[in-house]
Structure formats: C-alpha cells, structure tokens
N, C-alpha and C positions, 0 to 999 in steps of 0.2 A: 377561520371556520365559525360563522357565526351561529354554529349548532353546536347546545353542549355533546360534552362525551357521553356515550352511556352511562346512566344512573340509578342505581337500586333507591326505589321509594320509600325504604324502611330498613331499619338493623336490618327484620328476617329476611328479605325477601329473597328469594332465591334467582328470580332472575331481574336486570340491568335494563330500561326501559330505551329502545334503540327511537330515533326519532326523524321525519320524512325529511329531505333534503332536496323535494320537488323545487323547481323556479317560480313554477306557475302551480296556480291549486291544477288539482285533477279531480275529475270528477267520475266517480262509478257509477255505474247504474246498476240496477238488480239483477242480478247473472253475472252479471262483467268481472275480468279480473284483470290487472294492471302490476306491473313489475314497479318497484317503485325503489329508487337509491336511498341509502343511508348517507351517504357520502365517509364511510370512517373503512378502515382499513384496520382488521389487527393482524397480531405475529402470535399466537400460541405456542406454547413449547410442546415437545414432542409427547406425546402421550395424554394429549388432551384435544377436546372437541368444545365446540360454542355451539349449541342448538338454538336456532333460532325460532320463537316459540309465538302465538296468539296471544293477543290483552285479551282476557277476558271480562273487560269491562266494554269494548268493542263489540265481540261479539254478544253480549246480554243486550245491549242498548241497540244496537245497530245493524246485527246479523253482518258483523265484518270479521273475516277470518284469513287464514292462510292457508293457498291450495296445497301445498307440501308442509304439513303440519309436523314433525318439526323438520324446517330445514337444517340441515346438516353443515358447520362450515369444518373444514379439517383443518389440522394443525399447521400443512405445506399450503394452503390457499393464503394465497397474497391482494386476492383483487377485493373492489370495493364491495362490500355487503349488502343485498339487495331483497327485498320482501314481495314475495309474490301474495298481493292480496286480493278477496274477494266479497264479493257482495253477496251476501245472500240472503239480505233483508229484504226489505218492502219498495223502500224508498233511496232515491239516489242519496251518494254518498259524496262528499269531498275533501280530500286529503289536503290540505294545507302545510306547507312549510313549515316546519316546526314541533307538529303531532307527533305523538306517541304513538307508535304505529305497532310494534311489537316489543318481545320483550328478549333480552339472551342468556340465558344459561351457559355455563362453561360448567363440563363436566370432565372427569377422566377417562379415556377408552379403553376396552381391553380386547386384543385383538386375540381371534382362537387360532386353533394349531388344528389346520381340516385334515381330517383323514377319512379315505371312503373303507368303507365295514359293509358286509354282505347280510347281518342282520342287526338291527338292535337293540338292546335292553326291553323285556317286557314290562309294561306300567299298567295300572290299573284302569286308565284314563286310554290308553292304547293310539289309536286312531283318530278318536273322538275330536271334532273339530269346533266347529261353530254352533254354538247352542248348545253343545253336549251337556254340559256341568248345571244348566237347567236357568232360568229367570226369574221365576216368582220366590217365595218366600219357603214357600209350602213344596217345593220344588228339593 
C-alpha cells in the first residue's frame, strides 16, 4: 500500500491520523456527504474499541466533519475502516489520496450488566435533561 499506516502527529497525540484511500479525487459540495475508505483494517484485542473522530483543523478551516462522530470500530470488526465525511462549509472541498481525513483513538471498553428495575435512586437533578444545568456563568 502506498499510504502510511495511521500516525500520531506528536508524542502527546491521542489520535492517530487516518488517510484517504480514494483512487480519484472526490469533490464534496456544501451539504454533501460521502463514505471515504482509509484502506486499512485493524485487529483490536477484546476489551478495546477504536473511535474514528473528526480532525479539528478540517472542521475549523473548511467545515469538514463526520456524520457519525465518533464512529465506533468494535474489537471483532475486520473490515476496512471507512469515514463518512460531510461538508458543512460554504465551498466545495476536494478529498485526494493521502489526505488526512480523520483520527483514530484506541480506548478501553466497559460493558454494563443490564438489570430491569421498577424505580431508580433519586438524585438532585432527577429527570432534568437538555439545558437543565443552565448555560451562562450567571446561572
């Protein structure tokens, strides 16, 4: 393969860069989305996942992000990693072979033991959801 393996940009990087494995340039117009292959497969040990995340610089400069962020790669998945990109910007964006399009973060997985109960323990927050903890510093 002519593309590099995922690489960490700095010693402190949490995510390793993923590269576009497109054969021809792909133009994403504003509002358009496209699945882009990275051309790589991975084998994670049980108890781990890989999270595919957007690159902040692409989002800031061009409005390029991921539809499902983060994307989850399970430890038993063996297919090619693909990234669903979306152009949220105002201008077309061209994705070329070798462009760094996302980052991959490896993380441990904790699986819950599910149990049905009639009531949940009370908390101060209770059922307060969206916006219930306030927005401004004055709240």
